[in-house]
N, C-alpha and C positions, 0 to 999 in steps of 0.2 A: 600638554597645554591644557590648563584647567578651563571649565566652562564658566563664562561670565554670570554674575548673579542675575543680571536681567539682559533679555535679548529679544529680537523680534520687534513687532510693532506694537506701540502702546498708544492709543488715541489720547490726544490732549482734549478731554471732553469739554463740550460745550455746557454751560449752566442755563437750562431752559427757563424762561420766566412766563407768567401769565397774569396779567393785571398788576404787574409791578412786583410780584412775589416770586420765589422760587417755585418752579412747578415741579414738585417732588415725584408725582406719579410718572410724569413725562421723563424725568432724569432716570428713574428706575428703570424704565422701559428701553431708555437709550443704552444703560449698562448691560442690560440683558441681551439687547441686540448685538452689541460689541462682542460679548462672549460667546454667542451663538455664531458670529461671524468668524470666530478663531484667532482673536487677537491674543497677544501674549502679556498683556498688562494693561493697567488703567492708570491715567493721570488726571485726576479732577482738580479743580480750583487752581489751574495755571493761568497764563495769559489768555487763551482761548475760552476758558472758563470764566472770564471777566472777573478774576479774583479782585482787581483793583476797584470794583464799585460794589463788591459784597461787603455787607457788615461783618464784623467779626463773628457774630453769632451765626449768620448765614454761611460764612466760610467753614466754621467748624461742623455745622449741620450736614453741608454738602460732603465733606469728608466722611463723616459718620454713615451717611447714605450710601456712598460708594463702597465702603468696606462691608456693611452690612449686606448689601445686594450681592457683592462678589463672593462672599462666603469662602474665600480661600480658593476659589476656582482658578484665579489669575492673581498675580501681585497688584497691589494698589500702591501707587507712589504720588501722594497728594502734594501740590505746591504749598510750600510753607515759608517762601521767602519774604523779605521786607527789606526796606532800607533802614530799618532799625534792628540792630543785632538782637536787642532784648526781645522784640516782638517776633523775630524769626525763631529765636529760641522757644518762646512759648507756643508758637503754633506747631513747632517740630515736636515739642513735648506732647501736645494734643494728638498728633498723628500717632505717636507711639502708643499712647494710652488706649487709644480705640482699635489697636491692632493693625495698623497699616505696616507695609512691609519695608518702606523707605520714605524719603522725603526728598522733593525737588526744590532746591534752594537757589533763587535767581541772585546773580550778582546785585549788590545794593545800587538801586537807581537814584538818579537826581543828586545825591551828595558826592558822587564821582570820587570815591576813596581811591588812595594811592594802592600800588600794588602790595605794599606790606599791610596796608589797611584791609584789603581783601583777604589776605592770608589770615590776619587776626579775626576777622568776621567768621571766617569758615572754621578755624580753629575753636573759636569760642562755643560754636555749635556743636562741634565734635566733641569738646570736653563736656558740655552740658547734657547731652541726650545720647544715649546708647541706641541709635537707630542708624542704619546706612543712609548716607547723604549723597545725592546726585548734585554736582555744581551744574548750574544753568548759565551758560555763557551767551548773551544776546546783545551785543553792543549797540546794534541799531535801535534798540529799545531803552537801553539803561544808560548809554553813554559813557560806559566803562568797559574795557576790554581786558579780561583776565589773562595774563601771559602764560606761555607754556612753561617758564620756570617756576611760576607759582603753582600751576597745577601739578608739576612734578613733586613740589614739596607737599602740597595737600595730599597726593596720592600715598604718602608715607604714614598719614594718620589713620588710625584704625577705623574710623566711622565714615571716612569720605572715600566712596568706592568707585566713582565714575563721574561722567559729565554728560550732559545735553549740550551739544555745540551747535549754535545757530550763528556762528561768526562768518560762515561762507567760504573759509579758508581750510580746503581738504587736506592740505599738506599737514596741518596740525595733527590730524588722525595718526599718520605714519610716526611723527615724532613722539605723540604720547604713547603709542603702542610700544615703541621702542624704550622709552624711559620710565612708564609708569607701572610696568610688570604685567603679566598675563591676567591678573585678576581685575585689572582696571576696566570698568564698564564704559564703552563708548557708543552713545546714542546721538544721531543726528537730530538737529531741531528744525530741519528744513526738508520738506518732502521732495522738492525736485532734485536735491543734492544726495539723497539717501543712497542711490545706486553707486555714486562715486565714493561716497563716504565708506560704504561697506567693502568696496574694492580696496580701499586703504586700510582695511582691518577693522572698521566699525562693526558693532554688533546689532545695529538696528535703528529705529527711528521713533521718537515722540512726534506723532503725526497729527495734522489737522485734517487731511483728506480722509483719513481712517473713520472720522465721524460720519461720512457720507457713504463710504464704500469699504465697510470693514473686511468683507470676504476677500475682495480684490487686493487690498493693502496686505492683508494676512498671507495670501498666496505669493505676492511679490516678495515679501520678506522670507517666506519659507524657501522660495526658489534661490535668492541670494545667499541664504544661509547654508544651504545644502550644495552651493556650487553650481546651481543651474543658471548660469548667467544669460543664457539666451532666452529661458523662460522669464527671468526677471527683466530683461530688456524689452521683451514683448509687452509686459504689463506695464513698464515705464512709459512706453509710447502710447499705451491706452490711457494712462492717467495723468500724463504730464500736462495736458491743458487744464484739467481739473485742479492740479496742483496750483497752477498759476491763477486760474479764476477765482479760487477761494480767497485770494488777496487783491481781487479788482476794486474792492472798497475796504474801509476799515474793518479788520477782523475783530470779532468773528461774524459780522453781518452777512457776508456772502454764504459761510458755512449754515448759519441759521436759515437763510432763505432756502438753501438747498434742502435742508431738514424739513422744513415747513412744506416744500413743494412735494415732498415724499410722505406728507402727513404724519411726520413723527413728533414734531413740537411746533410752537409758535415761533415767529421769526423775531419776536420782541427782544430788543436790546436795552441797555441802559445808558443814558447820557454819560459822556459826551459821544458815545457811539450811536449812530442812527441806523435804522434800516437801510439796506443797500440800495444804491441808485438803480434806476431803469437800465442803464448801461451795463451795470454789474450783473443785474439779473439775466439780462440777454446773454451775456458771457458765460455765466454759470450754467444756464440751461444748455447752451450749446455744448459745453464741456461734459455735461451729464449725459448728452446724447452720444457724444464720442465715446464715453467709457461704457456705454451700453446700461445705463442707469435708468433711463427714461426713453420713451419712443419719440 
């Protein structure tokens, strides 16, 4: 059985802001902290990176910063998706031009394409750019759910190499493992479900919690990947409250609050996402204490 192209934990990086602008120094420091913590890759400018409120220039710049900072030490898989196929192709071309290792392409949101439209969208990207692409299925945000049958078809295309699955349906992982081949990369998009997803044959997780606890998340994935399920379960119990607390308010505001509390960046977000509520702050701090991240 061949090794998957990507595996382990890959943080869905926040994009720190200061006074309305991208805080480049803080972003670089966050990337360095993740690599020092033992992560297996980096995913900038996704949902957690507030890509929806970045300008195109900012989006491209954050990609460039991540690739330049990583310097090949771990793979970089920036978010390049859009509900416009042409725009997704342009962003994916930029990812290739700057030396990214792959691209994460979310299913088109808002327009709610048919299943055949989803296939055509990803095939157009596959045909236009010679770069590995991960499909990102997150129906709770996009209002469209890519079917396993379409995923099976996409897995036959040379540049569509895997999926980030945030559907919440763990059984899909087993069917995709059976039908998409040994090379198909399967990453969870949901921290609390990563343990179960990997037990179904998944290879890791694109993680929000990893922003806050990179070393613990890396160890959890190393344990699971090595078959130390008892060790993984122990870390799951330590982190599960934090997994949930980071979504106690609109993401990524709880994550940015946690990072701010650790002195790593401002908690500033962009509208329509507000800084998290007092109730969410209380929940996040309690979860951080449970995880041993603060006293």
